[in-house]
C-alpha positions in Angstrom: 6.1 14.4 -5.6 4.3 12.3 -3.1 3.5 13.7 0.0 1.8 11.8 2.9 -1.6 14.3 4.3 -1.3 15.2 7.8 -3.4 13.4 10.3 -2.7 10.3 8.4 -2.6 7.0 9.7 0.6 4.7 8.6 0.7 1.4 9.0 3.8 -0.4 8.3 4.1 -4.3 6.9 6.7 -6.4 7.9 7.8 -8.9 5.6 11.0 -10.8 5.0 12.2 -8.7 2.1 11.4 -4.8 1.8 9.9 -2.5 3.3 6.4 -1.5 3.0 3.8 0.8 4.5 0.4 2.6 3.7 -1.4 5.9 5.0 -4.8 6.4 5.0 -7.5 8.9 6.1 -9.8 7.0 8.0 -13.4 7.6 5.8 -11.7 9.4 3.3 -10.9 8.6 -0.2 -7.2 7.8 -0.6 -4.4 5.5 -0.1 -0.8 5.8 0.0 1.9 3.3 -0.9 4.8 3.3 0.0 8.1 0.7 -0.5 11.9 0.7 -0.2 14.1 -2.6 -1.1 11.5 -4.4 -2.6 13.1 -6.8 -4.9 11.4 -6.6 -8.8 8.5 -8.9 -9.3 9.2 -11.4 -12.1 8.1 -9.4 -15.9 4.6 -9.5 -16.4 4.1 -10.0 -12.5 3.6 -7.1 -9.8 2.4 -6.7 -5.8 -1.7 -6.4 -5.6 -2.5 -4.6 -2.7 -6.0 -7.0 -0.6 -8.2 -5.2 1.4 -9.5 -7.1 3.9 -13.0 -6.3 5.5 -14.5 -8.0 8.2 -15.3 -11.6 7.2 -15.1 -9.9 3.4 -11.4 -9.9 1.2 -11.0 -7.7 -1.8 -8.0 -8.0 -4.2 -6.7 -4.3 -5.0 -4.4 -2.6 -7.4 -1.4 -4.3 -8.7 1.8 -1.9 -8.1 5.4 -2.4 -9.4 8.5 -1.0 -7.9 10.9 1.0 -9.4 13.9 -1.0 -10.6 15.8 0.5 -7.4 12.7 -1.4 -5.1 11.2 1.7 -4.7 7.7 1.8 -4.4 5.5 5.2 -4.6 2.5 5.4 -5.3 -2.0 7.0 -4.5 -4.6 5.3 -5.2 -8.5 6.0 -4.6 -9.3 3.6 -2.1 -11.8 4.3 0.7 -11.1 2.7 4.1 -13.8 3.4 6.7 -11.9 2.0 9.8 -8.4 1.2 11.2 -6.2 -1.1 8.6 -5.2 -4.1 10.9 -2.6 -6.6 10.1 
């Protein structure tokens, strides 16, 4: 079971297909990635989480949804402030 910590900021992303959100607590380690209705990437492919801090663009973890389009994952990333999108 994946639970979102109390006080977490949740950011929902809009795209052409599927629903995706991340939850995090500024200044603390750990990001929660939640998805639904995501298209399954082709074999050998995955979604990649990218982080932009100021002018710096950093590749993040690669994630692959379940066959039914759900994605529930935690990653030990650290966000220093708010996420902009």
